[in-house]
C-alpha positions in Angstrom: 235.5 -84.4 157.3 233.1 -87.1 158.5 232.7 -90.2 156.5 229.1 -90.5 155.4 227.3 -93.4 157.1 224.1 -94.3 155.4 221.6 -97.1 155.8 218.0 -97.9 155.0 215.9 -99.8 157.7 213.2 -101.7 155.9 213.2 -105.5 156.7 210.4 -107.7 155.3 209.7 -109.5 158.6 208.7 -107.9 162.0 211.1 -110.3 163.7 214.8 -110.9 163.5 215.9 -113.2 160.6 218.9 -114.4 162.6 218.1 -117.4 164.8 219.6 -117.6 168.3 221.7 -114.8 169.7 222.0 -111.7 167.5 225.4 -110.8 169.0 228.6 -112.2 170.4 229.7 -111.8 174.0 233.4 -111.3 174.6 234.9 -112.5 177.9 235.2 -108.8 178.9 231.5 -108.2 178.4 230.6 -111.4 180.1 232.6 -110.2 183.1 230.8 -106.9 183.2 227.4 -108.7 182.9 228.3 -110.9 185.9 229.2 -107.8 188.0 226.0 -106.0 186.9 224.0 -109.0 187.9 225.4 -108.9 191.4 225.0 -105.1 191.6 221.4 -105.1 192.9 222.5 -107.2 195.9 225.6 -105.2 196.5 223.7 -101.9 196.6 220.9 -103.4 198.6 223.4 -104.6 201.2 224.7 -101.0 201.6 221.3 -99.3 201.9 218.3 -99.4 204.1 215.9 -102.3 203.4 213.0 -100.0 202.4 215.1 -97.8 200.1 215.0 -100.2 197.2 211.6 -101.8 197.3 209.4 -100.4 196.1 210.7 -97.2 194.5 211.5 -94.7 197.2 211.0 -91.2 196.0 213.3 -89.4 198.4 214.9 -86.1 197.5 218.2 -87.5 196.3 216.6 -90.1 194.1 214.3 -87.5 192.5 217.2 -85.2 191.9 219.1 -88.0 190.1 216.1 -88.7 188.0 215.9 -85.0 187.0 219.6 -85.0 186.1 219.1 -88.1 184.0 216.1 -86.6 182.1 218.0 -83.3 181.5 221.1 -85.2 180.2 218.9 -87.3 177.9 217.4 -84.0 176.6 220.9 -82.5 176.2 221.8 -85.4 173.8 219.0 -84.0 171.6 220.0 -80.3 172.2 216.9 -79.7 174.4 218.5 -79.3 177.9 218.0 -76.5 180.4 220.7 -74.9 182.5 221.5 -76.7 185.7 220.5 -73.7 187.7 216.9 -74.1 186.4 216.7 -77.8 186.9 215.4 -77.5 190.4 212.5 -75.5 189.2 211.7 -78.1 186.5 211.8 -80.8 189.2 209.5 -78.8 191.4 207.1 -78.3 188.5 207.1 -82.1 187.9 206.4 -83.0 191.5 204.5 -80.0 192.8 202.1 -78.7 190.0 201.6 -75.4 191.8 205.2 -74.5 191.7 205.8 -71.2 189.8 208.2 -70.8 186.9 209.8 -67.4 186.5 211.9 -67.6 183.3 209.6 -67.3 180.3 212.5 -67.8 177.8 213.0 -71.4 179.2 209.3 -72.1 179.6 209.0 -74.6 176.7 212.1 -76.6 177.6 211.3 -76.6 181.3 207.8 -77.9 180.6 209.3 -80.6 178.4 211.8 -81.6 181.1 209.0 -81.6 183.8 206.7 -83.7 181.6 209.4 -86.3 181.1 210.2 -86.4 184.8 206.5 -86.9 185.6 206.3 -89.7 182.9 209.2 -91.6 184.3 207.9 -91.4 187.8 204.5 -92.6 186.5 206.1 -95.7 184.9 207.9 -96.4 188.2 205.0 -95.8 190.6 202.2 -97.3 188.4 203.9 -99.9 186.1 201.6 -101.8 183.7 200.8 -105.5 184.2 203.1 -106.4 181.3 206.6 -105.0 181.0 205.7 -103.2 177.8 202.7 -103.1 175.4 201.8 -101.2 172.3 199.3 -99.0 174.2 201.8 -98.4 177.1 204.4 -97.1 174.7 202.0 -94.7 173.0 200.9 -93.5 176.5 204.5 -93.0 177.6 205.1 -90.8 174.5 201.9 -88.9 174.9 202.6 -88.1 178.5 206.2 -87.0 177.7 205.3 -84.6 174.9 201.6 -83.6 175.2 202.5 -80.2 176.6 205.1 -79.4 173.9 204.0 -81.4 170.8 200.3 -81.8 171.2 199.5 -82.8 167.6 202.0 -85.7 167.5 202.3 -86.8 171.1 201.3 -90.4 171.4 200.7 -90.7 167.7 202.7 -93.1 165.4 204.6 -91.4 162.6 202.7 -90.8 159.3 205.8 -90.3 157.1 209.2 -91.9 157.0 211.7 -90.3 159.4 215.3 -89.8 158.4 218.1 -89.3 160.9 220.5 -86.9 159.3 223.5 -85.0 160.7 226.9 -85.7 162.1 227.7 -87.8 159.0 224.7 -90.0 159.4 221.8 -90.5 157.0 219.5 -93.2 158.3 216.1 -93.9 156.8 214.1 -95.5 159.6 211.3 -98.0 159.2 208.4 -96.9 156.9 205.2 -95.8 158.7 203.0 -98.5 157.2 205.1 -101.1 159.0 205.5 -99.3 162.3 202.4 -100.6 164.2 203.0 -104.3 163.4 206.8 -104.1 164.2 206.1 -102.3 167.5 203.5 -104.8 168.6 205.7 -107.7 167.7 208.6 -106.2 169.6 206.5 -105.8 172.7 205.3 -109.4 172.5 208.8 -110.7 172.1 210.2 -108.6 174.9 207.5 -109.6 177.4 208.2 -113.3 176.6 212.0 -112.9 176.9 211.9 -110.9 180.2 210.8 -114.0 182.1 214.3 -115.3 181.6 217.3 -115.4 184.0 219.2 -112.4 185.3 221.7 -112.0 182.4 219.3 -112.7 179.6 216.8 -110.1 181.0 219.5 -107.4 180.9 220.4 -108.3 177.3 216.7 -108.3 176.4 216.5 -104.7 177.6 219.5 -103.8 175.5 217.9 -105.4 172.5 214.6 -103.7 173.1 216.2 -100.2 173.1 218.1 -100.9 169.9 215.0 -102.4 168.2 212.7 -99.5 169.4 215.1 -97.0 167.9 215.3 -98.9 164.6 211.5 -98.9 164.4 211.6 -95.2 165.3 207.8 -95.2 165.8 207.2 -91.5 166.4 207.8 -88.4 164.4 210.0 -86.9 167.2 211.2 -87.8 170.6 212.3 -91.4 169.9 215.7 -91.1 171.5 214.3 -89.6 174.7 211.5 -92.1 174.8 213.9 -95.0 174.3 216.2 -93.8 177.1 213.3 -93.4 179.5 212.1 -96.9 178.7 215.6 -98.2 179.3 215.6 -96.7 182.8 212.1 -98.0 183.5 212.9 -101.5 182.4 216.2 -101.7 184.3 214.4 -100.4 187.4 211.5 -102.8 187.0 213.9 -105.7 186.6 215.8 -104.9 189.8 218.7 -102.8 188.6 218.1 -99.9 190.9 221.0 -97.7 189.8 219.1 -94.6 188.4 218.2 -93.4 191.9 221.9 -93.2 192.7 223.5 -92.1 189.4 221.9 -91.0 186.1 222.7 -93.4 183.2 222.0 -90.6 180.7 225.0 -88.7 182.1 227.2 -91.5 181.0 225.6 -91.7 177.6 226.0 -87.9 177.2 229.8 -88.2 177.9 230.0 -90.9 175.2 227.5 -89.3 172.7 229.6 -90.0 169.6 230.1 -93.6 170.6 226.4 -93.9 171.3 225.4 -92.9 167.8 228.2 -95.0 166.3 227.1 -98.2 168.1 223.5 -97.7 167.1 224.4 -97.2 163.5 226.7 -100.2 163.3 224.2 -102.5 165.0 221.3 -101.2 162.9 223.0 -101.4 159.5 221.7 -104.9 158.9 218.8 -104.8 161.3 216.6 -108.0 161.3 218.7 -109.4 158.3 220.5 -112.7 158.2 223.9 -111.0 158.7 222.7 -108.8 161.5 225.2 -108.2 164.4 224.2 -106.3 167.5 227.5 -106.8 169.2 228.6 -103.1 168.9 225.4 -102.0 170.7 225.4 -104.8 173.3 229.0 -103.9 174.2 228.2 -100.2 174.4 225.0 -100.6 176.4 226.6 -103.0 178.9 229.6 -100.7 179.3 227.4 -97.7 180.0 225.3 -99.4 182.6 228.4 -100.9 184.2 229.8 -97.4 184.5 226.5 -96.2 185.9 226.5 -99.0 188.5 230.2 -98.3 189.4 229.5 -94.6 190.0 226.2 -95.4 191.9 228.0 -97.8 194.2 230.7 -95.3 194.9 228.1 -92.6 195.8 226.5 -95.0 198.2 229.8 -95.9 199.8 230.8 -92.3 200.1 227.4 -91.4 201.7 227.7 -94.3 204.2 231.2 -93.2 205.0 230.1 -89.6 205.7 227.2 -91.0 207.8 229.6 -93.0 209.9 231.9 -90.0 210.7 
């Protein structure tokens, strides 16, 4: 029997109450962060110069993006069979592609829309890293085909996350716009920092976005897409080699546990994001390690 884990997210201020770092960094996590910081150069050394800058939409990279989107959807129970994923990718990149399985039409259209949205963020990034309007547009593009009435619209009633032993009442709708705008402003300011702080800023952004839970539905998929977009934009080009959402899917229970523990005192004086920072860093470190291995294996095969 699962222990009930309940919390209410409703801070008074749209900014963290805790001054300075909202988490602690263990020597182990610091070591991972240092290796992740060097990863972009390590991968760049092992690949062609034009592969990493700008985004190179070759077949392998697109396939990894499609796998990542499908794994992200599987976390929410909205995946499609692997045998149909190629059709969804074709629908995302070639609008004239025909789909033949009517039973999977809705899910395939959802996957295709999310793939198209992620590619849009990578090919046509906004001037700022994130903005209020950009986040609404991302959600609209992701879900316009499957949730027309709510796509790109902020929630109008409080959303509770229930199931699996969790009961989390997310931020009230009347506070959503202000908190989301403030988060975007703080994130844009912080992302001009050094290598390590930029990575940690992305981790914080994902956690804060999910605490705000700005939309009626699709918040998890939106947060994970934005995570990939921000990592890519900040030079962590791992998604084209290995999907981060595959790693999260493998650790789904740990994912929800880390979010809950970090959000239990969100924006309060006793807030502690350490569980989430450690989880996020470990997941991206695993993604990087697998991506690097794939590149090495491909180079070894090419040299045979």
